[in-house]
C-alpha positions as a printed Julia matrix, in Angstrom:
155×3 Matrix{Float64}:
 10.47   -7.44  -36.18
  8.12  -10.17  -37.28
  7.7   -13.41  -35.38
  9.39  -15.25  -38.22
 12.29  -12.8   -38.17
 12.68  -13.31  -34.43
 12.77  -17.1   -34.83
 15.32  -16.84  -37.63
 17.48  -14.51  -35.54
 17.3   -16.8   -32.5
 18.04  -19.89  -34.6
 21.0   -18.32  -36.37
 22.32  -16.81  -33.14
 22.11  -20.15  -31.34
 23.83  -21.95  -34.22
 26.57  -19.31  -34.31
 27.09  -19.55  -30.53
 27.32  -23.35  -30.78
 29.84  -23.09  -33.63
 31.98  -20.69  -31.62
 31.79  -22.95  -28.56
 33.02  -25.9   -30.62
 35.85  -24.08  -32.39
 37.29  -21.4   -30.08
 38.67  -21.24  -26.58
 39.26  -17.57  -25.73
 40.77  -16.36  -22.47
 38.4   -16.03  -19.53
 38.52  -13.73  -16.51
 39.56  -15.35  -13.24
 36.59  -17.01  -11.54
 35.49  -15.23   -8.38
 32.1   -16.89   -7.88
 30.64  -20.32   -8.42
 28.35  -20.45  -11.46
 25.21  -20.93   -9.33
 26.07  -17.93   -7.15
 26.95  -15.92  -10.25
 23.64  -16.78  -11.9
 21.71  -15.69   -8.8
 23.69  -12.45   -8.61
 23.08  -11.94  -12.32
 19.32  -12.31  -11.87
 19.4    -9.59   -9.2
 21.62   -7.38  -11.36
 19.48   -7.81  -14.48
 16.37   -6.95  -12.49
 18.02   -3.8   -11.1
 19.24   -2.83  -14.58
 15.73   -3.2   -15.97
 14.27   -1.11  -13.12
 16.8     1.64  -13.88
 16.1     1.49  -17.62
 12.32    1.81  -17.32
 12.35    3.84  -14.08
  9.84    1.69  -12.25
  9.69   -1.5   -10.26
  9.51   -4.6   -12.45
  6.56   -6.95  -12.64
  7.07  -10.25  -14.31
  4.16  -11.54  -16.33
  4.98  -15.18  -17.05
  4.45  -16.08  -20.67
  5.75  -19.05  -22.67
  7.82  -16.91  -25.05
  9.94  -15.68  -22.12
 11.79  -19.02  -22.27
 12.63  -18.23  -25.89
 14.0   -14.85  -24.8
 16.13  -16.73  -22.27
 17.58  -18.95  -24.99
 18.32  -15.84  -27.05
 19.99  -14.2   -24.05
 22.18  -17.27  -23.48
 23.27  -17.35  -27.13
 24.07  -13.63  -27.07
 26.11  -14.01  -23.88
 28.12  -16.84  -25.4
 28.85  -14.73  -28.49
 29.37  -11.29  -26.95
 30.83  -12.03  -23.53
 32.5   -15.43  -23.76
 33.92  -15.0   -27.25
 34.02  -11.33  -28.29
 34.99  -10.02  -24.87
 37.17  -13.08  -24.2
 39.11  -12.73  -27.44
 39.69   -9.05  -26.65
 40.84   -9.64  -23.05
 44.55   -9.68  -23.98
 44.13   -5.99  -24.97
 42.94   -5.24  -21.42
 39.64   -5.61  -19.6
 38.48   -2.02  -20.24
 39.21   -2.19  -23.97
 37.59   -5.63  -24.21
 34.5    -4.4   -22.38
 34.18   -1.26  -24.51
 34.63   -2.98  -27.88
 32.39   -5.94  -27.11
 29.68   -3.58  -25.8
 29.85   -1.47  -28.96
 29.51   -4.63  -31.06
 26.54   -5.74  -28.99
 24.86   -2.36  -29.48
 25.54   -2.28  -33.22
 23.79   -5.6   -33.86
 20.68   -4.39  -32.03
 18.93   -2.11  -34.53
 16.75   -0.26  -32.01
 17.69    1.74  -28.93
 21.42    1.39  -29.47
 22.41    3.55  -26.49
 20.33    1.35  -24.22
 21.96   -1.75  -25.7
 25.38   -0.18  -25.24
 24.58    0.27  -21.55
 23.11   -3.21  -21.12
 26.01   -4.8   -23.01
 28.48   -2.99  -20.78
 26.52   -4.05  -17.7
 26.38   -7.7   -18.74
 30.09   -7.6   -19.62
 30.91   -5.95  -16.31
 29.05   -8.69  -14.45
 31.02  -11.3   -16.4
 34.36   -9.63  -15.69
 33.5    -8.95  -12.07
 32.38  -12.46  -11.21
 34.5   -14.45  -13.64
 31.58  -16.66  -14.57
 29.47  -16.51  -17.71
 26.52  -17.75  -15.65
 26.31  -14.29  -14.03
 25.96  -12.41  -17.32
 23.51  -15.04  -18.58
 21.41  -14.59  -15.42
 21.47  -10.81  -15.8
 20.52  -11.0   -19.47
 17.75  -13.56  -18.81
 16.23  -11.41  -16.07
 16.44   -8.28  -18.19
 14.91   -9.96  -21.25
 12.15  -11.64  -19.23
 11.15   -8.34  -17.65
 11.35   -6.48  -20.97
  9.34   -9.26  -22.63
  6.66   -9.04  -19.94
  5.98   -5.48  -21.12
  5.01   -6.68  -24.59
  1.29   -6.55  -25.04
 -0.34   -9.15  -27.24
 -2.64   -7.87  -29.91
 -6.18   -9.12  -29.47
 -7.15  -11.79  -32.04
């Protein structure tokens, strides 16, 4: 994906998430943790998920674009967990988790099985804690660690 394509995707995803937030109010799982505790737990969970995915201990290389990946993660969590999973909750938590995870994987054109697993993990964190902050924290941590693996091409 080109840099321009990434910016377009992030911009459209953020606009779509904002539109959903303004127009829909899907069911939510019962809150079990405060948002701040959920976010902290999510950061730990996302780090562990990344370590399992790459089979090594993570090292975070701080780069400015990691904030952009965090914004993208937040938008995706609003769309896929808060709204897709939330709208499907009346069908049951397992069905909602499976269908929203499949949707998440389908919109990611590369490594779909990995995205199926990460989507299910982020959704499981959301259902387990009852706070979107937990899945956002997990997704932010995962994206930041994945983004730190990207090597810049020399000028």
